[in-house]
C-alpha positions as CSV (number, residue, x, y, z in Angstrom):
1,F,19.2,-9.3,4.8
2,L,19.4,-5.6,5.7
3,D,22.2,-3.2,6.4
4,G,22.2,-0.8,9.3
5,R,20.0,1.6,7.5
6,G,17.3,-1.0,6.7
7,D,18.2,-1.3,3.0
8,V,18.1,-4.7,1.5
9,V,21.5,-6.0,0.5
10,A,20.7,-9.7,-0.2
11,T,17.8,-12.1,-0.1
12,L,17.3,-15.8,0.7
13,S,14.6,-17.3,-1.5
14,P,13.1,-20.8,-1.9
15,T,13.9,-23.1,-4.9
16,P,13.0,-24.3,-7.3
17,R,11.3,-21.4,-9.1
18,D,7.8,-21.9,-10.4
19,A,8.6,-21.3,-14.1
20,A,5.1,-22.1,-15.3
21,L,3.6,-19.5,-13.0
22,H,6.3,-17.0,-14.1
23,L,5.4,-17.6,-17.8
24,E,1.7,-17.0,-17.0
25,Q,2.7,-13.7,-15.4
26,A,4.6,-12.8,-18.5
27,R,1.7,-13.7,-20.7
28,Q,-0.6,-11.4,-18.6
29,S,1.9,-8.5,-18.8
30,L,2.3,-8.9,-22.5
31,D,-1.5,-9.3,-23.3
32,A,-2.8,-5.7,-23.6
33,G,-6.4,-6.7,-22.7
34,R,-5.5,-8.9,-19.7
35,R,-3.0,-6.3,-18.4
36,L,-5.6,-3.5,-18.6
37,A,-8.2,-5.6,-16.8
38,Q,-5.8,-6.3,-14.0
39,A,-4.5,-2.7,-13.8
40,R,-8.1,-1.5,-13.5
41,A,-8.8,-3.8,-10.6
42,I,-5.6,-2.8,-8.7
43,A,-6.2,1.0,-9.2
44,A,-9.9,0.6,-8.2
45,G,-8.9,-1.3,-5.1
46,R,-6.4,1.4,-4.1
47,L,-9.1,4.1,-4.5
48,R,-11.8,2.1,-2.7
49,N,-9.6,1.3,0.3
50,A,-8.4,5.0,0.5
51,H,-12.1,6.0,0.5
52,A,-12.9,3.4,3.2
53,L,-10.0,4.5,5.5
54,L,-11.2,8.2,5.3
55,K,-14.7,7.1,6.1
56,R,-13.5,5.2,9.2
57,L,-11.3,8.0,10.4
58,D,-14.0,10.7,9.9
59,R,-16.9,8.7,11.3
60,R,-17.2,11.0,14.4
61,R,-15.9,14.3,13.1
62,R,-17.9,14.4,9.8
63,D,-15.6,16.9,8.2
64,P,-17.2,18.2,5.0
65,V,-13.8,18.4,3.2
66,V,-13.2,14.7,4.0
67,A,-16.7,13.8,2.8
68,E,-16.1,15.7,-0.4
69,A,-12.9,13.8,-1.0
70,C,-14.7,10.5,-0.4
71,D,-17.3,11.4,-3.0
72,A,-14.4,12.2,-5.5
73,L,-12.6,9.0,-4.7
74,H,-15.8,7.0,-5.3
75,R,-16.3,8.7,-8.7
76,L,-12.6,8.2,-9.7
77,R,-12.8,4.5,-8.7
78,R,-15.8,4.0,-11.0
79,R,-13.9,5.7,-13.8
80,A,-10.8,3.6,-13.1
81,E,-12.9,0.4,-13.4
82,H,-13.6,1.4,-17.0
83,G,-10.4,3.2,-18.0
84,E,-9.7,2.6,-21.7
85,T,-5.9,2.7,-21.5
86,L,-3.3,2.0,-18.9
87,D,-2.4,5.7,-18.9
88,A,-6.0,6.6,-18.2
89,V,-6.2,4.2,-15.3
90,R,-3.0,5.5,-13.8
91,G,-4.3,9.0,-14.3
92,F,-7.5,8.3,-12.3
93,E,-5.4,6.8,-9.5
94,G,-3.2,9.9,-9.5
95,A,-6.2,12.2,-9.4
96,G,-7.5,10.2,-6.5
97,A,-4.2,10.6,-4.6
98,A,-4.4,14.4,-5.1
99,R,-7.8,14.3,-3.2
100,Y,-6.9,11.7,-0.7
101,W,-3.7,13.1,0.9
102,P,-5.1,16.5,2.0
103,A,-8.2,14.7,3.3
104,L,-6.1,12.2,5.2
105,G,-4.2,15.1,6.7
106,R,-7.4,16.5,8.1
107,C,-7.8,13.3,10.1
108,L,-4.6,14.0,12.1
109,L,-5.0,15.4,15.7
110,H,-2.8,17.3,18.2
111,G,-1.7,20.0,15.7
112,W,-0.2,17.6,13.2
113,T,-0.8,18.6,9.5
114,H,-0.4,17.0,6.1
115,D,-1.4,18.4,2.8
116,K,0.8,16.7,0.2
117,R,2.9,13.6,-0.1
118,R,6.6,14.6,-0.2
119,R,9.1,11.7,-0.6
120,H,12.8,11.3,-0.3
121,P,13.8,13.2,1.6
122,A,10.8,13.7,3.8
123,R,10.7,17.3,4.9
124,D,8.4,16.8,8.0
125,P,7.7,14.1,10.6
126,V,4.4,13.0,9.0
127,N,6.0,12.4,5.6
128,A,8.9,10.7,7.2
129,A,6.6,8.3,8.9
130,F,4.6,7.6,5.7
131,D,7.9,6.9,3.9
132,W,9.0,4.3,6.5
133,A,5.6,2.7,6.7
134,A,5.5,2.4,2.9
135,A,9.0,0.8,2.8
136,L,8.1,-1.7,5.6
137,L,4.9,-2.6,3.7
138,L,6.7,-3.3,0.5
139,R,9.1,-5.5,2.4
140,E,6.2,-7.5,3.7
141,V,4.6,-7.8,0.3
142,H,7.9,-8.9,-1.3
143,A,8.2,-11.7,1.2
144,A,4.7,-12.8,0.5
145,V,5.1,-12.7,-3.3
146,T,8.2,-14.8,-3.0
147,R,6.5,-17.4,-0.7
148,A,3.6,-17.6,-3.2
149,G,6.1,-18.5,-6.0
150,L,5.5,-15.4,-8.0
151,H,8.1,-13.4,-9.8
152,P,8.2,-9.9,-8.3
153,G,9.1,-8.2,-11.5
154,F,6.0,-8.8,-13.6
155,G,3.4,-6.1,-13.0
156,T,0.3,-4.6,-14.7
157,L,-0.5,-1.2,-13.2
158,H,3.2,-0.6,-12.5
159,A,5.7,-0.8,-15.3
160,E,8.5,-3.4,-15.4
161,G,12.1,-2.2,-15.5
162,A,15.6,-3.2,-14.5
163,G,15.6,-3.6,-10.7
164,Q,11.9,-2.7,-10.5
165,E,9.5,-5.0,-8.6
166,A,6.3,-4.1,-10.3
167,L,4.2,-6.9,-8.9
168,V,5.2,-6.0,-5.3
169,Y,4.0,-2.4,-6.0
170,D,0.8,-3.8,-7.6
171,L,-0.1,-6.0,-4.6
172,A,0.9,-3.4,-2.1
173,E,-1.8,-0.9,-3.4
174,A,-4.7,-2.6,-1.6
175,F,-2.8,-2.4,1.7
176,R,-1.4,1.1,1.6
177,A,-4.4,2.8,3.2
178,P,-5.6,0.2,5.7
179,L,-2.2,-1.0,6.8
180,A,0.6,1.6,6.2
181,E,-1.3,5.0,6.1
182,G,-3.8,4.1,8.8
183,F,-0.9,3.0,11.0
184,V,0.8,6.4,10.7
185,V,-2.4,8.3,11.6
186,Y,-2.8,6.0,14.6
187,L,0.8,6.8,15.8
188,F,0.3,10.6,15.7
189,N,-3.3,10.6,17.0
190,N,-2.4,8.4,19.9
191,R,0.8,10.4,20.8
192,I,3.0,7.3,20.2
193,L,5.1,9.7,18.1
194,G,5.9,13.3,19.0
195,E,8.3,16.1,18.0
196,D,11.1,14.6,20.1
197,D,11.1,11.5,18.1
198,F,12.5,13.3,15.0
199,T,15.8,14.9,14.3
200,P,16.1,17.9,11.9
201,L,18.5,17.6,8.9
202,A,19.8,20.1,6.4
203,E,16.9,19.0,4.2
204,G,14.0,17.5,6.1
205,V,14.0,15.3,9.1
206,R,14.8,11.7,10.2
207,F,13.7,9.5,13.1
208,S,15.7,9.8,16.3
209,G,16.9,6.6,18.0
210,P,14.0,6.4,20.5
211,G,11.6,7.4,17.8
212,G,12.7,4.7,15.4
213,R,12.4,2.1,18.2
214,A,8.9,3.3,19.0
215,F,7.9,3.1,15.4
216,I,9.2,-0.4,14.8
217,G,7.7,-1.7,18.0
218,A,4.3,-0.3,17.2
219,W,4.6,-1.6,13.6
220,E,5.1,-5.2,14.8
221,K,2.1,-4.9,17.1
222,W,0.1,-3.4,14.3
223,L,0.9,-6.4,12.0
224,A,-0.1,-8.8,14.8
225,R,-3.6,-7.3,15.0
226,S,-6.5,-9.6,14.1
227,V,-8.1,-9.0,10.8
228,R,-10.7,-10.9,8.8
229,N,-9.8,-12.5,5.5
230,P,-12.8,-11.6,3.3
231,R,-12.1,-14.6,1.0
232,S,-12.4,-17.2,3.7
233,G,-14.2,-15.3,6.4
234,N,-11.6,-16.5,8.9
235,A,-9.6,-14.4,11.3
236,T,-5.9,-13.9,10.7
237,V,-3.2,-11.2,11.2
238,W,-2.0,-8.7,8.6
239,R,1.0,-10.8,7.6
240,G,-1.2,-13.8,7.1
241,L,-3.6,-11.7,5.0
242,I,-0.9,-10.4,2.8
243,L,0.4,-13.9,2.1
244,A,-3.2,-15.1,1.4
245,E,-3.6,-12.3,-1.1
246,A,-0.3,-13.2,-2.9
247,R,-1.5,-16.8,-3.1
248,A,-4.9,-15.7,-4.4
249,C,-3.1,-13.7,-7.1
250,A,-1.1,-16.8,-8.1
251,A,-4.3,-18.9,-8.2
252,A,-6.0,-16.3,-10.4
253,L,-3.0,-16.3,-12.8
254,R,-3.0,-20.1,-13.1
255,A,-6.8,-19.9,-13.9
256,G,-6.3,-17.2,-16.4
257,E,-8.5,-14.8,-14.5
258,A,-8.1,-11.3,-13.2
259,F,-7.1,-11.0,-9.5
260,V,-9.5,-9.0,-7.4
261,P,-7.5,-7.3,-4.5
262,Y,-8.4,-7.1,-0.8
263,V,-11.3,-4.8,0.0
264,L,-11.5,-2.9,3.3
265,D,-15.0,-2.7,4.8
266,F,-16.5,0.6,5.4
């Protein structure tokens, strides 16, 4: 349940809880070897899908700066796959983000620019759109995690903490580029959002009423787009794919195996 600002104030969840699955999540988080293996897979998935999105967006333009960023993301993904510690793996993902965001900004058209991710408060329309898309994605992943019987608090790449939903952040990594960030580029490049859809604040900007409505309407249509589930080969929609990934994560945990996240095709 959300308030007028879109913040979660309460949740309605199924019962009973799957205690055996939650215990297996805890075992994975407490086992240094298993945790590292899973964190490697999640970080590598984030870097690979960021690389794939840039390749798709730059297919016609062939920007040398974007191509260089793609090469760097490929190298960093390979290093993340063999990182010796959690901090090292997180460092490779962070280095990838530093190359990814400016390259993604070069894929924007119609005079829009983006060189660095700036959060809370967003100081420009593009960052405001990235903020909102990321929040909506996390909400979708949280719903899928709950439906799959998983506890949202046990993570591997992301650290656990009071009020932190580490698993939600972990499972969202594979979808950030193809779903949330690709969506934002689509909005600006297709003129669905423009300058008039944002209102300046003392620090940064926020969506105007019409801009917010345009954003949410486009998001729902984006989620309803057909996408292939690479595990089954069947067509589904984004919400169905996110739920399928959460259930695949639960199945991997029950089998004592590392979960391999969703991969976006080049």
